[in-house]
LOLONU-792198 format. One record per residue (C-alpha): residue in three letters; chain; residue number from 1; x, y, z negated. Coordinates in nm, 2 decimals. Each point is the difference from the previous one (the first is absolute). Layout:
<node 'ala','A',NUM,<X,Y,Z>> ...
***
This chain:
<node 'met','A',1,<2.37,6.25,-11.44>> <node 'ser','A',2,<0.27,-0.33,0.03>> <node 'glu','A',3,<-0.05,-0.31,-0.21>> <node 'arg','A',4,<0.30,-0.07,-0.11>> <node 'thr','A',5,<0.21,-0.26,-0.08>> <node 'ile','A',6,<0.30,-0.08,-0.28>> <node 'leu','A',7,<0.20,-0.26,-0.05>> <node 'ala','A',8,<0.35,0.08,-0.27>> <node 'val','A',9,<0.26,-0.13,0.03>> <node 'asp','A',10,<0.22,-0.04,-0.28>> <node 'thr','A',11,<0.30,-0.24,-0.12>> <node 'leu','A',12,<0.00,-0.32,-0.21>> <node 'gly','A',13,<0.37,-0.09,-0.06>> <node 'asp','A',14,<0.18,-0.01,0.34>> <node 'arg','A',15,<-0.34,-0.06,0.18>> <node 'phe','A',16,<-0.26,0.25,0.13>> <node 'val','A',17,<-0.38,0.00,-0.13>> <node 'ala','A',18,<-0.31,0.12,0.18>> <node 'arg','A',19,<-0.38,0.06,-0.18>> <node 'ile','A',20,<-0.26,0.14,0.15>> <node 'val','A',21,<-0.07,0.39,-0.15>> <node 'arg','A',22,<-0.29,0.09,0.20>> <node 'ala','A',23,<-0.21,-0.17,0.30>> <node 'pro','A',24,<-0.32,0.08,0.17>> <node 'phe','A',25,<-0.20,-0.24,-0.10>> <node 'pro','A',26,<-0.01,-0.24,-0.28>> <node 'val','A',27,<0.26,-0.22,-0.06>> <node 'asp','A',28,<-0.09,-0.36,-0.16>> <node 'asp','A',29,<0.39,-0.09,-0.10>> <node 'gln','A',30,<0.26,0.27,-0.07>> <node 'gly','A',31,<0.27,-0.21,-0.09>> <node 'ile','A',32,<0.39,0.06,0.04>> <node 'ala','A',33,<0.18,-0.12,0.32>> <node 'leu','A',34,<0.41,-0.07,-0.07>> <node 'leu','A',35,<0.13,0.14,0.34>> <node 'asp','A',36,<0.30,-0.23,0.16>> <node 'leu','A',37,<0.13,0.34,0.15>> <node 'asn','A',38,<0.34,0.12,0.00>> <node 'pro','A',39,<0.14,0.35,0.17>> <node 'asp','A',40,<0.30,-0.16,0.08>> <node 'asp','A',41,<-0.17,-0.38,0.14>> <node 'leu','A',42,<-0.18,0.19,0.28>> <node 'pro','A',43,<0.07,-0.09,0.37>> <node 'asp','A',44,<0.21,0.24,0.19>> <node 'leu','A',45,<-0.19,0.27,0.17>> <node 'gln','A',46,<0.20,-0.09,0.30>> <node 'thr','A',47,<-0.06,-0.34,0.05>> <node 'asp','A',48,<-0.29,-0.13,0.22>> <node 'ala','A',49,<-0.32,0.11,-0.14>> <node 'ala','A',50,<0.12,0.10,-0.30>> <node 'val','A',51,<-0.26,0.26,-0.10>> <node 'leu','A',52,<-0.31,-0.31,0.03>> <node 'ala','A',53,<0.25,-0.17,-0.22>> <node 'arg','A',54,<0.00,0.25,-0.32>> <node 'gly','A',55,<-0.35,0.06,0.08>> <node 'lys','A',56,<-0.12,-0.41,-0.05>> <node 'met','A',57,<0.25,-0.01,-0.29>> <node 'val','A',58,<-0.15,0.28,-0.16>> <node 'arg','A',59,<-0.36,-0.16,0.05>> <node 'asp','A',60,<0.08,-0.31,-0.05>> <node 'ala','A',61,<0.15,0.12,-0.39>> <node 'leu','A',62,<-0.31,0.16,-0.08>> <node 'arg','A',63,<-0.22,-0.29,0.12>> <node 'lys','A',64,<0.20,-0.22,-0.25>> <node 'asp','A',65,<-0.35,0.21,-0.22>> <node 'gln','A',66,<-0.35,-0.17,-0.01>> <node 'gly','A',67,<-0.11,0.39,-0.05>> <node 'ile','A',68,<0.23,0.18,0.23>> <node 'ser','A',69,<-0.07,-0.27,0.30>> <node 'gly','A',70,<-0.40,0.07,-0.10>> <node 'leu','A',71,<0.08,0.37,-0.02>> <node 'leu','A',72,<0.15,0.03,0.37>> <node 'asp','A',73,<-0.23,-0.23,0.18>> <node 'glu','A',74,<-0.29,0.22,-0.12>> <node 'leu','A',75,<0.18,0.29,0.09>> <node 'ser','A',76,<0.05,-0.12,0.35>> <node 'arg','A',77,<-0.35,-0.03,0.05>> <node 'ala','A',78,<-0.05,0.37,0.04>> <node 'leu','A',79,<-0.20,0.14,0.23>> <node 'pro','A',80,<0.16,0.22,0.28>> <node 'his','A',81,<0.05,0.38,-0.15>> <node 'gln','A',82,<-0.04,-0.17,-0.36>> <node 'met','A',83,<0.32,0.16,-0.15>> <node 'arg','A',84,<0.13,-0.16,-0.26>> <node 'pro','A',85,<0.35,0.08,-0.07>> <node 'leu','A',86,<0.28,-0.27,-0.18>> <node 'phe','A',87,<0.24,0.18,-0.28>> <node 'val','A',88,<0.28,-0.21,-0.14>> <node 'met','A',89,<0.05,0.21,-0.38>> <node 'leu','A',90,<0.40,-0.04,-0.07>> <node 'arg','A',91,<0.18,0.05,-0.27>> <node 'pro','A',92,<0.34,0.07,-0.02>> <node 'ser','A',93,<0.15,-0.33,0.15>> <node 'asp','A',94,<0.17,-0.17,0.35>> <node 'ala','A',95,<-0.40,-0.07,0.07>> <node 'glu','A',96,<0.08,0.36,0.16>> <node 'arg','A',97,<0.22,-0.17,0.27>> <node 'ile','A',98,<-0.31,-0.24,0.18>> <node 'asn','A',99,<-0.14,0.08,0.25>> <node 'trp','A',100,<-0.34,0.00,-0.10>> <node 'glu','A',101,<-0.12,0.22,0.27>> <node 'met','A',102,<0.03,-0.35,0.23>> <node 'leu','A',103,<-0.23,-0.19,-0.20>> <node 'cys','A',104,<-0.15,-0.25,0.26>> <node 'asp','A',105,<-0.40,-0.12,-0.03>> <node 'gly','A',106,<-0.09,-0.39,0.05>> <node 'asn','A',107,<0.09,-0.02,0.43>> <node 'asp','A',108,<0.28,0.19,-0.06>> <node 'ala','A',109,<-0.10,0.38,0.11>> <node 'phe','A',110,<0.15,0.23,-0.17>> <node 'ile','A',111,<-0.29,0.17,-0.27>> <node 'ala','A',112,<0.24,0.40,0.01>> <node 'leu','A',113,<-0.09,-0.02,0.39>> <node 'asp','A',114,<-0.37,-0.06,-0.04>> <node 'glu','A',115,<-0.25,0.36,-0.08>> <node 'arg','A',116,<-0.19,-0.20,-0.34>> <node 'trp','A',117,<0.34,-0.10,-0.16>> <node 'pro','A',118,<0.22,0.33,-0.03>> <node 'ile','A',119,<0.30,-0.13,-0.22>> <node 'ala','A',120,<0.17,0.27,-0.27>> <node 'arg','A',121,<0.23,-0.02,-0.33>> <node 'ile','A',122,<-0.11,0.15,-0.32>> <node 'ile','A',123,<0.25,0.11,-0.31>> <node 'asp','A',124,<-0.12,-0.15,-0.30>> <node 'pro','A',125,<-0.21,0.23,-0.21>> <node 'ile','A',126,<0.22,-0.15,-0.31>> <node 'asn','A',127,<0.28,0.24,0.18>> <node 'ala','A',128,<-0.12,0.30,0.17>> <node 'pro','A',129,<-0.15,0.26,-0.16>> <node 'pro','A',130,<-0.36,0.11,0.03>> <node 'arg','A',131,<-0.09,0.14,0.31>> <node 'leu','A',132,<-0.24,0.34,0.02>> <node 'pro','A',133,<-0.25,0.06,0.29>> <node 'cys','A',134,<0.18,0.17,0.25>> <node 'glu','A',135,<-0.18,0.33,0.15>> <node 'leu','A',136,<-0.04,-0.03,0.33>> <node 'thr','A',137,<0.04,0.39,0.11>> <node 'val','A',138,<0.03,0.08,0.36>> <node 'pro','A',139,<0.17,0.11,0.21>> <node 'val','A',140,<0.15,-0.35,-0.05>> <node 'arg','A',141,<0.37,0.08,-0.02>> <node 'leu','A',142,<0.21,-0.24,0.18>> <node 'met','A',143,<0.39,0.03,-0.03>> <node 'ala','A',144,<0.24,-0.18,0.18>> <node 'val','A',145,<0.38,-0.04,0.00>> <node 'ile','A',146,<0.15,-0.11,0.36>> <node 'ser','A',147,<0.34,-0.03,-0.01>> <node 'ala','A',148,<0.13,-0.42,0.09>> <node 'leu','A',149,<0.40,0.05,0.17>> <node 'gly','A',150,<0.06,-0.18,0.27>> <node 'ile','A',151,<-0.35,-0.01,0.14>> <node 'arg','A',152,<0.03,0.21,0.29>> <node 'asp','A',153,<-0.42,0.00,0.07>> <node 'gln','A',154,<-0.11,0.11,-0.35>> <node 'arg','A',155,<-0.21,0.25,0.20>> <node 'lys','A',156,<-0.26,-0.24,0.05>> <node 'glu','A',157,<-0.10,-0.04,-0.41>> <node 'trp','A',158,<-0.05,0.36,0.03>> <node 'glu','A',159,<-0.24,-0.01,0.26>> <node 'leu','A',160,<-0.19,-0.33,-0.10>> <node 'leu','A',161,<-0.02,0.22,-0.32>> <node 'arg','A',162,<-0.10,0.28,0.17>> <node 'asp','A',163,<-0.32,-0.18,0.19>> <node 'ala','A',164,<-0.12,-0.18,-0.29>> <node 'val','A',165,<-0.04,0.35,-0.18>> <node 'ala','A',166,<-0.13,0.14,0.34>> <node 'tyr','A',167,<-0.25,-0.29,0.02>> <node 'ala','A',168,<-0.09,0.03,-0.39>> <node 'arg','A',169,<-0.07,0.39,0.10>> <node 'gly','A',170,<-0.26,-0.04,0.26>> <node 'asn','A',171,<-0.12,-0.29,-0.24>> <node 'gly','A',172,<-0.08,0.29,-0.22>> <node 'leu','A',173,<0.24,-0.10,-0.30>> <node 'lys','A',174,<0.24,0.33,-0.08>> <node 'val','A',175,<0.38,-0.10,0.05>> <node 'lys','A',176,<0.31,0.23,-0.06>> <node 'leu','A',177,<0.30,-0.12,0.04>> <node 'lys','A',178,<0.32,0.05,-0.04>> <node 'val','A',179,<0.36,-0.18,0.18>> <node 'leu','A',180,<0.32,0.01,-0.17>> <node 'ala','A',181,<0.27,-0.08,0.31>> <node 'gly','A',182,<0.31,-0.08,-0.07>> <node 'asp','A',183,<0.10,0.01,0.40>> <node 'ser','A',184,<0.03,0.35,0.15>> <node 'lys','A',185,<-0.12,-0.14,0.34>> <node 'leu','A',186,<-0.33,-0.14,-0.19>> <node 'phe','A',187,<-0.04,0.32,-0.23>> <node 'gln','A',188,<0.03,0.20,0.34>> <node 'thr','A',189,<-0.22,-0.20,0.18>> <node 'ile','A',190,<-0.27,0.01,-0.26>> <node 'glu','A',191,<0.05,0.41,-0.06>> <node 'gln','A',192,<-0.08,0.05,0.37>> <node 'glu','A',193,<-0.32,-0.22,0.01>> <node 'ile','A',194,<-0.13,0.17,-0.31>> <node 'ala','A',195,<0.04,0.35,0.15>> <node 'gln','A',196,<-0.16,-0.17,0.30>> <node 'ala','A',197,<-0.26,-0.13,-0.18>> <node 'lys','A',198,<-0.12,0.36,-0.14>> <node 'ala','A',199,<0.07,0.17,0.31>> <node 'ala','A',200,<-0.30,-0.24,0.14>> <node 'asn','A',201,<-0.19,0.06,-0.34>> <node 'ala','A',202,<-0.02,-0.39,-0.03>> <node 'leu','A',203,<-0.19,-0.15,-0.30>> <node 'gly','A',204,<0.21,0.03,-0.32>> <node 'ala','A',205,<0.31,0.11,0.19>> <node 'asp','A',206,<-0.02,0.27,-0.31>> <node 'asp','A',207,<0.04,-0.28,-0.22>> <node 'thr','A',208,<0.36,-0.16,0.17>> <node 'glu','A',209,<0.34,0.09,-0.15>> <node 'val','A',210,<0.33,-0.14,0.05>> <node 'gly','A',211,<0.34,0.05,-0.26>> <node 'pro','A',212,<0.32,-0.17,0.00>> <node 'ile','A',213,<0.14,-0.25,-0.17>> <node 'glu','A',214,<0.17,0.13,-0.37>> <node 'thr','A',215,<0.37,-0.12,-0.09>> <node 'thr','A',216,<-0.03,-0.16,-0.28>> <node 'pro','A',217,<-0.29,-0.24,-0.16>> <node 'ser','A',218,<-0.08,0.23,-0.27>> <node 'arg','A',219,<-0.11,0.27,0.23>> <node 'leu','A',220,<-0.17,-0.22,0.23>> <node 'thr','A',221,<-0.17,-0.14,-0.27>> <node 'gln','A',222,<-0.08,0.35,-0.17>> <node 'arg','A',223,<-0.17,0.14,0.35>> <node 'ile','A',224,<-0.19,-0.32,0.04>> <node 'arg','A',225,<-0.11,0.09,-0.37>> <node 'glu','A',226,<-0.09,0.39,0.08>> <node 'trp','A',227,<-0.20,-0.07,0.35>> <node 'ala','A',228,<-0.19,-0.26,-0.28>> <node 'pro','A',229,<-0.06,-0.30,0.30>> <node 'asn','A',230,<-0.32,-0.21,-0.06>> <node 'ile','A',231,<0.15,-0.22,0.23>> <node 'leu','A',232,<0.35,-0.05,0.06>> <node 'his','A',233,<0.17,-0.21,0.27>> <node 'ala','A',234,<0.35,-0.04,0.09>> <node 'phe','A',235,<0.14,-0.11,0.26>> <node 'cys','A',236,<0.41,-0.09,0.01>> <node 'his','A',237,<0.26,-0.28,-0.09>> <node 'gly','A',238,<-0.06,-0.17,-0.36>> <node 'arg','A',239,<0.18,-0.21,-0.20>> <node 'ser','A',240,<-0.01,-0.31,-0.25>> <node 'asp','A',241,<0.29,-0.19,-0.04>> <node 'ala','A',242,<0.30,-0.05,-0.24>> <node 'gly','A',243,<0.09,0.38,0.06>> <node 'gly','A',244,<-0.34,0.12,-0.13>> <node 'gln','A',245,<-0.38,0.08,0.09>> <node 'ala','A',246,<-0.05,0.35,0.20>> <node 'leu','A',247,<-0.11,0.16,0.29>> <node 'glu','A',248,<0.25,0.19,0.24>> <node 'phe','A',249,<-0.05,0.30,0.15>> <node 'ala','A',250,<0.21,0.19,0.27>> <node 'thr','A',251,<0.06,0.37,-0.04>> <node 'ala','A',252,<0.04,0.19,0.34>> <node 'asn','A',253,<0.38,-0.03,-0.04>> <node 'asp','A',254,<-0.03,-0.33,-0.01>> <node 'his','A',255,<-0.16,-0.03,0.28>> <node 'leu','A',256,<0.26,0.20,0.19>> <node 'gln','A',257,<0.26,-0.14,-0.19>> <node 'phe','A',258,<-0.12,-0.37,0.14>> <node 'ala','A',259,<-0.09,0.11,0.37>> <node 'ala','A',260,<0.39,0.14,0.01>> <node 'his','A',261,<0.21,-0.20,-0.19>> <node 'asp','A',262,<-0.16,-0.31,-0.21>> <node 'pro','A',263,<-0.26,-0.15,0.23>> <node 'ala','A',264,<0.05,-0.34,-0.20>> <node 'thr','A',265,<-0.09,0.16,-0.30>> <node 'thr','A',266,<-0.34,0.01,-0.08>> <node 'val','A',267,<-0.05,0.07,-0.39>> <node 'gly','A',268,<-0.16,0.33,-0.05>> <node 'ser','A',269,<0.21,0.31,-0.27>> <node 'val','A',270,<-0.32,-0.01,-0.20>> <node 'val','A',271,<0.02,-0.28,-0.23>> <node 'val','A',272,<-0.37,-0.02,-0.15>> <node 'ser','A',273,<0.02,-0.32,-0.26>> <node 'ser','A',274,<-0.30,-0.19,-0.14>> <node 'gln','A',275,<0.00,0.22,-0.31>> <node 'his','A',276,<0.00,0.35,0.15>> <node 'leu','A',277,<-0.37,-0.20,0.20>> <node 'val','A',278,<-0.08,-0.09,-0.34>> <node 'thr','A',279,<0.02,0.35,-0.12>> <node 'leu','A',280,<-0.14,0.21,0.25>> <node 'gly','A',281,<-0.32,-0.22,0.02>> <node 'ala','A',282,<-0.05,-0.02,-0.36>> <node 'ser','A',283,<0.01,0.42,0.00>> <node 'leu','A',284,<-0.21,0.09,0.32>> <node 'val','A',285,<-0.33,0.16,-0.05>> <node 'asn','A',286,<-0.30,-0.18,0.12>> <node 'pro','A',287,<0.21,-0.28,0.21>> <node 'trp','A',288,<-0.18,-0.28,0.21>> <node 'leu','A',289,<0.22,-0.20,0.23>> <node 'met','A',290,<0.36,-0.02,0.03>> <node 'val','A',291,<0.08,-0.18,0.31>> <node 'leu','A',292,<0.38,-0.10,0.07>> <node 'asn','A',293,<0.04,-0.12,0.34>> <node 'cys','A',294,<0.39,-0.10,-0.05>> <node 'cys','A',295,<0.17,-0.33,0.02>> <node 'ser','A',296,<-0.02,-0.21,-0.36>> <node 'ser','A',297,<-0.19,0.30,-0.21>> <node 'gly','A',298,<-0.22,-0.28,-0.09>> <node 'gln','A',299,<0.29,-0.27,-0.06>> <node 'ala','A',300,<0.04,-0.20,-0.33>> <node 'gly','A',301,<0.34,-0.13,-0.12>> <node 'val','A',302,<0.09,-0.30,-0.23>> <node 'gly','A',303,<-0.15,0.23,-0.37>> <node 'leu','A',304,<-0.03,0.31,0.21>> <node 'gln','A',305,<-0.33,0.19,0.02>> <node 'ser','A',306,<-0.10,0.15,0.37>> <node 'met','A',307,<0.01,0.40,0.04>> <node 'ala','A',308,<-0.37,-0.06,0.08>> <node 'asn','A',309,<-0.03,-0.18,-0.31>> <node 'gln','A',310,<0.19,0.22,-0.21>> <node 'ile','A',311,<-0.19,0.31,0.11>> <node 'val','A',312,<-0.35,-0.16,-0.06>> <node 'ser','A',313,<0.10,-0.09,-0.32>> <node 'arg','A',314,<0.09,0.33,-0.08>> <node 'gly','A',315,<-0.35,0.18,0.07>> <node 'phe','A',316,<-0.03,-0.02,0.37>> <node 'pro','A',317,<-0.27,-0.10,0.10>> <node 'ala','A',318,<0.03,-0.17,0.36>> <node 'val','A',319,<0.30,-0.06,0.19>> <node 'val','A',320,<0.10,-0.19,0.32>> <node 'ala','A',321,<0.36,-0.11,0.08>> <node 'met','A',322,<0.20,-0.25,0.25>> <node 'met','A',323,<0.07,-0.32,-0.20>> <node 'glu','A',324,<0.30,-0.05,0.26>> <node 'pro','A',325,<0.21,0.20,0.22>> <node 'val','A',326,<-0.25,0.13,0.30>> <node 'ala','A',327,<0.08,0.03,0.36>> <node 'ala','A',328,<-0.13,0.38,0.13>> <node 'asn','A',329,<-0.23,-0.10,0.21>> <node 'asp','A',330,<-0.19,-0.19,-0.29>> <node 'ala','A',331,<0.07,0.29,-0.20>> <node 'tyr','A',332,<-0.13,0.24,0.28>> <node 'glu','A',333,<-0.32,-0.27,0.05>> <node 'phe','A',334,<-0.07,-0.02,-0.39>> <node 'thr','A',335,<-0.08,0.36,0.04>> <node 'arg','A',336,<-0.20,0.04,0.27>> <node 'ala','A',337,<-0.23,-0.25,-0.04>> <node 'phe','A',338,<-0.02,0.04,-0.42>> <node 'tyr','A',339,<-0.08,0.38,-0.04>> <node 'pro','A',340,<-0.34,0.05,0.23>> <node 'arg','A',341,<-0.11,-0.27,-0.20>> <node 'ala','A',342,<0.13,0.18,-0.35>> <node 'phe','A',343,<-0.20,0.30,0.16>> <node 'asp','A',344,<-0.32,-0.16,0.04>> <node 'leu','A',345,<0.05,-0.12,-0.34>> <node 'leu','A',346,<0.04,0.34,-0.19>> <node 'lys','A',347,<-0.25,0.15,0.28>> <node 'lys','A',348,<-0.30,-0.25,-0.12>> <node 'ala','A',349,<0.10,0.05,-0.37>> <node 'ser','A',350,<-0.01,0.36,0.02>> <node 'asp','A',351,<-0.35,0.01,0.12>> <node 'glu','A',352,<-0.09,-0.17,-0.25>> <node 'leu','A',353,<0.11,0.22,-0.29>> <node 'ala','A',354,<-0.28,0.24,0.17>> <node 'asn','A',355,<-0.26,-0.20,-0.12>> <node 'lys','A',356,<0.19,-0.16,-0.30>> <node 'thr','A',357,<0.25,0.08,-0.27>> <node 'ser','A',358,<0.19,-0.27,0.10>> <node 'ala','A',359,<0.12,-0.20,0.25>> <node 'ser','A',360,<0.25,-0.35,0.02>> <node 'leu','A',361,<0.28,-0.07,0.28>> <node 'glu','A',362,<0.16,-0.33,0.06>> <node 'trp','A',363,<0.25,0.08,0.25>> <node 'thr','A',364,<0.07,-0.41,0.12>> <node 'pro','A',365,<-0.19,0.07,0.32>> <node 'ala','A',366,<0.23,0.21,0.10>> <node 'met','A',367,<0.26,-0.25,-0.09>> <node 'tyr','A',368,<-0.18,-0.26,0.23>> <node 'his','A',369,<0.03,0.25,0.29>> <node 'ala','A',370,<0.30,0.04,0.00>> <node 'arg','A',371,<0.12,-0.33,-0.10>> <node 'cys','A',372,<-0.24,-0.13,0.33>> <node 'ala','A',373,<0.26,0.25,0.22>> <node 'ile','A',374,<0.25,-0.11,-0.10>> <node 'ser','A',375,<-0.09,-0.37,0.08>> <node 'glu','A',376,<-0.11,0.08,0.38>> <node 'leu','A',377,<0.33,0.19,0.07>> <node 'asp','A',378,<0.21,-0.18,0.29>> <node 'gly','A',379,<-0.20,-0.24,0.05>> <node 'arg','A',380,<0.03,-0.17,-0.32>> <node 'glu','A',381,<-0.09,-0.34,-0.16>> <node 'ala','A',382,<-0.09,0.10,-0.44>> <node 'glu','A',383,<0.16,-0.31,-0.12>> <node 'asn','A',384,<0.30,0.04,0.18>> <node 'ser','A',385,<0.02,0.41,-0.09>> <node 'pro','A',386,<0.07,0.12,-0.34>> <node 'glu','A',387,<-0.05,0.36,0.08>> <node 'trp','A',388,<-0.35,0.00,-0.02>> <node 'ser','A',389,<0.01,-0.10,-0.39>> <node 'leu','A',390,<0.31,0.27,-0.05>> <node 'pro','A',391,<-0.23,0.27,-0.15>> <node 'val','A',392,<-0.10,-0.03,-0.35>> <node 'leu','A',393,<-0.30,0.17,-0.19>> <node 'tyr','A',394,<0.09,0.07,-0.34>> <node 'leu','A',395,<-0.27,0.11,-0.24>> <node 'arg','A',396,<-0.07,0.09,-0.34>> <node 'gly','A',397,<-0.34,-0.06,-0.19>> <node 'leu','A',398,<-0.22,-0.31,0.02>> <node 'asp','A',399,<-0.24,0.20,0.20>> <node 'glu','A',400,<-0.03,0.22,0.28>> <node 'gln','A',401,<0.18,0.35,0.03>> <node 'leu','A',402,<-0.23,0.26,-0.16>> <node 'phe','A',403,<-0.10,0.35,0.13>> <node 'val','A',404,<-0.19,0.28,-0.14>> <node 'arg','A',405,<-0.07,0.33,0.11>> <node 'pro','A',406,<0.25,0.28,0.00>> <node 'met','A',407,<-0.03,0.19,-0.36>> <node 'gly','A',408,<0.09,0.32,0.12>> <node 'his','A',409,<0.31,0.03,-0.28>> <node 'thr','A',410,<0.38,0.10,0.02>> <node 'pro','A',411,<0.31,-0.30,0.05>> <node 'lys','A',412,<0.05,0.10,-0.40>> <node 'gln','A',413,<-0.35,-0.05,-0.09>> <node 'ser','A',414,<-0.01,-0.34,0.17>> <node 'glu','A',415,<0.36,-0.11,-0.19>> <node 'glu','A',416,<-0.16,0.08,-0.33>> <node 'tyr','A',417,<-0.30,-0.19,0.06>> <node 'arg','A',418,<0.24,-0.32,0.13>> <node 'val','A',419,<0.22,0.01,-0.34>> <node 'arg','A',420,<-0.35,0.06,-0.23>> <node 'val','A',421,<-0.19,-0.28,0.20>> <node 'glu','A',422,<0.28,-0.26,-0.02>> <node 'thr','A',423,<0.07,0.10,-0.30>> <node 'val','A',424,<-0.34,-0.08,-0.12>> <node 'ala','A',425,<-0.02,-0.31,0.22>> <node 'ala','A',426,<0.28,-0.16,-0.17>> <node 'trp','A',427,<-0.17,0.05,-0.32>> <node 'leu','A',428,<-0.29,-0.14,0.10>> <node 'arg','A',429,<0.15,-0.31,0.06>> <node 'thr','A',430,<0.15,-0.07,-0.30>> <node 'ala','A',431,<-0.05,0.20,-0.33>> <node 'gly','A',432,<-0.33,0.10,0.14>> <node 'gln','A',433,<-0.14,-0.42,0.05>> <node 'gln','A',434,<-0.07,0.03,-0.40>> <node 'leu','A',435,<-0.25,0.28,0.07>> <node 'thr','A',436,<-0.33,-0.09,0.14>> <node 'glu','A',437,<-0.09,0.15,0.35>> <node 'ala','A',438,<-0.16,0.25,-0.16>> <node 'gln','A',439,<0.30,0.16,-0.22>> <node 'arg','A',440,<0.17,-0.07,0.33>> <node 'ile','A',441,<-0.21,0.25,0.18>> <node 'glu','A',442,<-0.08,0.23,-0.24>> <node 'ala','A',443,<0.44,0.02,-0.03>> <node 'met','A',444,<0.01,0.05,0.42>> <node 'glu','A',445,<-0.22,0.28,-0.08>> <node 'ala','A',446,<0.17,0.22,-0.25>> <node 'ala','A',447,<0.37,-0.11,0.18>> <node 'leu','A',448,<-0.14,0.04,0.39>> <node 'gly','A',449,<-0.26,0.31,-0.07>> <node 'ser','A',450,<0.16,0.21,0.26>> <node 'val','A',451,<0.10,-0.28,0.25>> <node 'pro','A',452,<-0.25,-0.09,0.27>> <node 'arg','A',453,<-0.19,-0.31,-0.07>> <node 'ala','A',454,<0.09,-0.13,0.33>> <node 'phe','A',455,<0.34,-0.06,-0.12>> <node 'trp','A',456,<-0.10,-0.17,-0.37>> <node 'pro','A',457,<0.08,-0.34,-0.08>> <node 'ser','A',458,<-0.29,-0.24,-0.05>> <node 'pro','A',459,<-0.01,-0.09,-0.36>> <node 'asp','A',460,<0.19,-0.28,0.01>> <node 'gly','A',461,<0.32,0.25,0.17>> <node 'ser','A',462,<0.03,-0.12,0.34>> <node 'leu','A',463,<-0.03,0.28,0.27>> <node 'ser','A',464,<-0.18,-0.17,0.33>> <node 'arg','A',465,<-0.32,0.11,-0.06>> <node 'val','A',466,<-0.28,0.06,0.28>> <node 'asp','A',467,<-0.27,0.21,-0.09>> <node 'gly','A',468,<-0.30,0.10,0.22>> 
***
């Protein structure tokens, strides 16, 4: 289990305020740091050493408080391979526009590129519903929607996902993969590879399938919902600007029109808005992770939350997104480095569940591997290359993601349990606080008698318990 450090960032007037919420060791001074940080004053990323300059600005602002400064010093003394991830807990504000992932240590080294200190973002629990434990069902269901108009080598994204799934299967983790492909050539390529794998009786060949992109946002999200992925991966164009926040998927006809008439246009006709994604995320059965390998999917605007933030705030456990526009080669490298490590983490949790009723999982090691891989592309220097900091991880809940053994119930039962548990948990956190703990437990037993106990909240109304 990792030892999380959590810093909360709030607003005070027109300034940001940071405070320590959790540390893996005692902290003498838990004062408040008034941060001299303004997203609009950050150095332009095109200027020399801008990444380092931003990282130093974040560090120097945090270190003005003695307690936070001492905390960062103590974290830097962690032993090799002793993971102490750092989380920034954000309330709705422009603090989402700050590059917290660029934070430097006292020696001007980026801590997110140190395996001891992966960085992620947490949605303030006040603004997000409680999180039920996830059932670690196998095979793991991974759905990838691949369709970025104008990117010619999209087959590479398929191949990287295919290889990562083959690695997981070879390591003993069963994975079911479905790809929705917009480009008809990619569709045919995948279809042929699946046929060849089945003919060769390859491992997991029957657990790989391909389908087309639907022609409207509602039909596409319905297709995703019906297949019920645990992990949803999107490779497409994204936007976050005055025109709105959305993912843009291209149909087979879009690809044909692009090739024949308008190669300058890269906007797919299936525009999935942030609200579509929020609704989809909240309605999926047993979701674990959404990966938006798309431009600007983690980009916030002035007074506007990012798509990733909105999805997590409405109930999705974890979302990976891109804070800025991202080049295709960097997106490919993210996929190549992230998924094998993510599958390792799931395999470890699955193995733990053979002897325990629950197991926790921290996604941050996979983010560390992806960021390091991107930082090393083409002989880059990290201080001049913001690309490695673009993948951002948003999580819901102060604790690690909790997995339990499969309960064997139907999706309809799962939804019934979720509604009942969330209703009782909300009551426990409000009116239930007037009762003794024994009375709250008695009320839970009466209301949740038929619900598996792994899903029950704690008497205080929290839902992140690890038992046994």
